[in-house]
N, C-alpha and C positions, 0 to 999 in steps of 0.2 A: 648549535647554542640557542636557547629560547631567546624568542625576540626576533633573530635575523630572521631578512628577506631576501630572496632569490629575485636577482634581477633578471626579466623576462619582455617577450615581445609580444604585444598584441595583435591579433587578426582578426576582423570581419567581414564577412562576406554576405553581401543582399540577393538572395537568390530568388527565382519565381515563385517557390511554394515556403520557401521560409529564409531567417535569418540565421548567419551561423558563427558564432565567435569561440575563438579557442587561443587559449594562453600557455606561452612555450618559451621554456629555459633557453639562454643561448648554444647550450648543444641538442639542440631541436628536440628535446623529451618534450610532450605532451604534457602539461599541467593540470588544465581542466579544458574543459568547454561546455558550447551553451548553446541551444537552439532556440528561437522563437518561432512556431509555424505561422502563416497567414495568408489570405488568397487575396489572388489580384482581381479586378472587375472587367466583368465580361458585360456592357452593357448593348451588343447588340452585335453577331455573326461576324465573323473579323476582326472585331476590337478588343484589344487587351491591354487594360491600364495600372495603374497605381499611385493611390495617393503618396508623393515624393516626400511627404513630411512623416512618414509612417519609417521611412528608412534609416530617420535620425533617431525617431522614438525608441525602435529597437537599436540602434546602436547602443544609445544610452542605458537602456535595460541589460542588455548583455553584458556591458563593460562593468555596470557596478555588482554585477552578480557575479563576474570572473573576478572580480577585485574584492567582493566581499570578505574573503576569510585572511586579509590583509598581510599574508603571507609573500607575496609577490611584488616587487617593482616596474613597473612598467617603466623600459627606458626607449620605448620606440613601440609606432603603431604602424598598420598595416592597414590597407580596404580592398575591397574588388567587388563587383556588381554584376548580375546581369546586364546583357547590353548585346550592340548598341541600344540603348533608352533615350528620347527626349523629353527632358522635365526643362521647360520655359518660364523662366522667372521673371520680375519686372528690375528694375535698376536695382533696388533693395534688396534684391536676394527671394522678393515674396513669391512663392510658385501659382500662375496662373490657369494652372489648369493641372487634371493628373498626366503623369506622365506617360507617354505614349511610348510600350516595351518595346520590344526586339523584332524580329522574324514572325515570330507568331502573329501579329497583329499586323492585319493585311489589308488595313484600310486603303493603303495609299498607291494600291493599284493606279488609278487615272494619272496620279504625279508622274508615277514610274514612268505611263506611256506617255506622256506630256514632255517629260524630261526628255527621256531618250531621244524623242524627235526632235526634239530643240537642239540638243548636242551630240546626238548620233553615238550609237551604241559601241562601235568600233573605238571612237575616240574619250567616251567614257573608261570602257576597258582599259586604253593605252595609258591613260591620265591616272588613273584613281586605282588599276589593280582590281575592278570587281566591275562587274555591269549592276546596272540599277535592279533590284529586287526589295523584294518586304522587309528585307534585313539592311537596306542603308537608310543610315539617319539622315540625308539629307533628303531623302522622297518623303520623309515622318515630317520635317520641315514644313517642308512644301505645302501639306497638306494642311497644317494648323494655319498657316497663311493664306491657303484659299477657302477654308473652309467655317475659321472663323477671325474675319481681316480686323474686327475691331479687336480681339482679344491682342492677335499679334501685332499690331498697333505698337502696342504696351510691352512688346515681347525684349528685353534687352540681353537676355544671358540665357546660355546651353549648359543643361547639366547635363548628365548623368548619374547611378549611385555612387561609385565611387568617389567621384567629382563632388560631390552633393556632400558626403559625408567631408572630405577634404576642408571645401568651406566650410562648413559649420564648428571644426575644429580649430582650422588656423583664419578667416579669412579669406585665403586666398582663391584666387578664381581662374583654377588651373585646370586641362584635360591630359594627360597620356597619350602619347605618339600612336599608340596602338587605337586606342579607341578612336585617337580622329582617322583613321585608315579606314573604319567602317559609318565614314558618317558621306559617303559617295551620293553626291557627287562635287562636295566639297573642298574635298582635299587632294594635294597633288601627293601619291604615293611616293613618286621618285625623289622628288625634291624634301619631299618630308614636311609638308607645310601646307597652310591655308592655303586652297585656287580664289584669290579674291573676286577674278570676274563673274566665275560662275557664282561664289558665295555672296556677292553682292547684289548679283542679280535673284536667286533664289531667296534670300533673308534680309532684307535691307533693312540698317538698323539694328541686327542683330548683331553685338560684340562677340567676337568669338575669342574663345578660353587661349590661354598662353600655353605652347604647348612643351612637354616634359616628359622623361622616359618613369617608367611604372616605379621602378626603384630609387628615383631621386628624390632629396627630401624636399617636401612643398612646402613646410613651413613648420611650427611650433604648434603645441598646447596654447591656447588664449586663456587669459583669466577667467572670462566667462564660460566657455568649453568644461575647464578643470573645474568651476564650479557644479558643472549641472553632472558630467561624466566619472568625476574621481579621479581623473588621471591629473598627474602634478603639470602646471604649467610651466610652459619650453619644453614638454617632451616634443621628439621632432615627429612627425607623419610622415611618411612617403605616400608619394601620387597614387600609386597605385593602378590596376587595368581591369577589363571586365573579365568574367566568373571566369568562364572557361580558358584564358592564356594563364591566368593565375593557378588554375588545377596546374596545365601543363607544367609551371615554373613547380609546383608543387611537388614532384615527380620526376625531374630532373628531364622534361620532354625537350630537351631545348636543342640537343646536336642535330646537324647534317643526316637526316633520314629517320629522325625517330618521330611517329604519329602516334599523337594522345588520343584515346576513346575517353571521355567523360558520359559516365554511366547517371544521368540525371533527371530532372524533370523532362528535360529534351537530352538530346545526343549530339554531342561536339566532336568535332573533328579537327585536330590540328598538326599541319604535316610541315615540320621546318625544311625549307629548302636552302639551295647553296645561295642562290637571287631568283630575284622575283620572276615567280610561275604565274600567268595566266591562265583563264579559262573562263567561258560565258555562262561555265554551269557551276562555279564555285568562287569562292572569296579569296582572294589574293593581298594580305593585307602587311604591314608591318609588324615583326614578330613583339614580345614583351621585354626581351633582352636588346640594349643599343647594337646595331648590326646585323639581326635576324631578320628574316623573309620566311614567311607563312603561306600555304596554302591549303584552306580549312572549307570546312562544310557542315551545316549545320542540319540536325532533323527537326521538325515542327515539335513532336513530341517523342516520349519513348516511356521514361518514369510517369509521365502523364496518363497517360494507356492502361498501367498497373493500378496506378492507383483508382481511375476512374472504376475499373473491373472490381475493385476492392468495394469500394461502396457500393457499385453494382451487384453485386452479391453479397447484399447485404454486410458489409464490413467484417466480413470473412480478414482472419489474421495473414498477415503476407506467408511466415513458413508454412502454414495449410497448404497455402494457394501454389507454392511452392513442391510438395509434395504432391498435390494434384496430378500440378504440370509432368514432375518428375514421372510420375506413372503413366500420363500418356504417352509419351515416348515421342523417338522426333519425328515431325510432319504433325504431330498434333490429330493422328488419328484420324487423317484425309482432310486435315482444313489448310487455310493459306488466307492472311491476314494482310491488308493494305493498311502499313500505318499513321495515314493520310488524314487525321480525325481532326486537325487544326489547322487544314493545308496542308502544302510541303516545301520545306527549304530545297538544300541542295539536294541530288543534281536537277531535279524537275522543273524547279521555280512556281511550284504551281499553284497560289493562295484560293484556289478553287478548286482543287485535288481534294476527295474527300476518304474517308474510312471503310475500308469491306471486309467483309468476314463471308467467305466462300467456301463449298462446300457443306453446308451446317444439314447437320439431319437430327431426328429427333433423340438420335443413340449419346449426340455429344453433350457435355458436361464443362463443369465449371476447369476444370483441370486443362482438359483441349483448348478453350476459347485461352485462357491463360496463357498455355503451351504456344499458343499460335501467336498472341502477344512478344511475347519474349522472342520467337523466329524472327517475327516481322522485325523487330530492330536490326538483327542480324543480317536478313534479307537486305536490309536499306543501307545497311554498314557496307556493306559489300557493293554493294550500285557505288555506292561516295569511294568507298577504296579504287575499284576500276575506272572512276573517273581521274582521282587524282592521278593513278597510273597511266592514264591515258595522256594525261596534260604535262605531263614532263618529270611527276616526282618519281621519287625510287625507296620507297619503305623497307627499311631497313629495321626495325625494331617495332612494336609495337606495345605503349604502354596504358594502362588501364586506371582507372579513378575513380572516385564516385561512391554515392549510395550503393547504385545496385551490382557494385564490385561485393559488398558483404558476405552475400551467400554464391555457391559455388555455380548453382545452375545455368544463371543468364551469362554468366563469362565464358563458361565452357561453349553452351551454344552458339552465341558470338563466334568464339572463335571453329566451332566444328563448320558452322556455316561459311565463312570467311577462309577457312585456310589456314588463320593465322594463329602463332602463336603470341601469346598476350603477358606480357609481365606485369605484375603483379607487386605491387610495394607495400611495405611495411605499415605507411600510413595512407590511408585511401580519404579522408577529413577531403581534402581538397583546394576547394579555393582559400577558404580562411587561413588553410596552413601556409598556402603561398605566399599572403597577403605579408601573413607573422614575418616567414624564411624574407622576403623584400623590407621587411622592416627590420631584420638580423644586420642587413646589409649593408643598413646605415649606419649602424654602429661599431661593426667589427668583420673581419673578414670569414664570408660563412660557403660551404658545400653542401650543395644539397645532396648527394651523392652521402656522403656521410650522414646527413640528417636523417634521409631516406631512402635505405637501401631496399633494393628486390627482394620483397619476401618468397616470392613461387614463379613457376612459370604455366602457365595454362595454356596447353597442349591441342591441338586441334586430332581429333579422332576419327583415323585415315579411314575405317572404315565407315565411318559416315558420310564422305566426300560424293559417293554418285549420288546419292540420295538427294542430299542437299544439293548439288548442281540440277538434279531435275525442277526440284520443290522452287528455285531460283529462276530458270527457266520460266517457268507458269506465274510466277510474280510479276516478271518484266511484261509476260501475256494480260495479265489481268486489270494494268493500270492501263496499258493503253486499249485494251478491249471495252473498259467500264468508262474512260476518259468521258465520253460525252456525256452521258448518263448522269454523272458526279457533278459535271459543272453545270446541267440543265439544274439539278435537285440544287446546288450552291446557289444559285438564281433565283430559283424558287425560295427559297430560305431569306434571301436580301428581300424577296420582296414582301412577304410574309412582318420580316422583323421593319420595314421603313415604316417610320411615323407617320402619324396622316399631315396632309397638307392643311396650312392654318384655315379657319372658316370650316373645315368638317369637324363632323362630332364620331366621325367612326372611329372605335380605341384602336390602338395599337398590337397587334397581333403578337403574342411574344413567343420565340421559338429558343429549342435548349441546344445551342452548336452543339 
């Protein structure tokens, strides 16, 4: 009937390279989706930042684009975003500096060492579920306190992308339990609350947010936010969470034994366990749903390398590079890559690791290098899977999600390298779809397996197992053998990028990390 509108939910995700919005009806059907690309700032090697005000600007732009046709009425709003990030504001909610991003930002290494010595690695792991690493938001807060004390003295609130959007929409100051569990060492994972003795010592004067679950209603859209976004005043807004966990929600990878692989700018792995498991090489976290626990890992790069190679190869399009990589064949004609182009998170937890391409000859071309990058992702996933299982994880089903699943080659390579079948769902949009699903759950009962059934299963090819076993052994040797050189080069990069001391006229040498 002309003029009728459909009830829908809005999901928006703030990612590393873009923000994505999706409008979904209450049966799970995607009505429209939009993307806004952006870049993060890398002012020095190891520093990765972003102006948090961009997150709200892009939310507003995406929302207005999605609502413009006027054929849908949004009944609930869901949000998610990269994390854990640290956006500090004053008491009025004004950002004081660019947000320090998640584990790809490695500046907090000195604070990690200091806090580990202060509280003890075993005690941090026991209480928080994870050791301190560049992923830990608490160490990033400590960096700001140490490096920018005058600014930190004015800091009163801590936001991440999802909680910043909630604040702008509702005025509430909240954070979800999962995101808090990545604020090591500020959060007690067993008690599921802030651990005040350590929080007060590390972040004096900082008012920590009230904790909710990702699917809980955080508040409703204010009149001011409604006028800015086009949403109706009073529309419910759910609390939301970190993007990888919203991705896991979007594909129903929440059952015990499930492992989600997120193919994005970085690669993320989230394994659901029956009870809290810990490993010094992984992250033990609270899950996205009440009562769930995860053992998780994350690489510092994956799609970031394929995007870098695309630019390096004079903006060749992805279908062409995939075609060339397919022609190169398993093993990339004798090439082997370490994908540590931004340091590495799990399981080696080495911010000073660096990318390596071994075996290059004058006969190698773009397809071989691109193939080596895709295989490097699979080799790193295999390393994480082995570490998860060594810590007591029991992986029974692997579910793939994210932009990298759109073509068959990348997921097939990862299955071949790991020897694991991957379940690919019908909708692989990822975090924004997961945010929409959580929003729908705030207004009516929903079932993600009805919303997003499995479309196909990518099986490993047994004939390639022996070759990839050999390549994996070389991969592990390559890191061990090149580690000292990589660290020396990382130190050299840091020296070259250090600003001159006051009173000197020497210009700063810039290094592209």
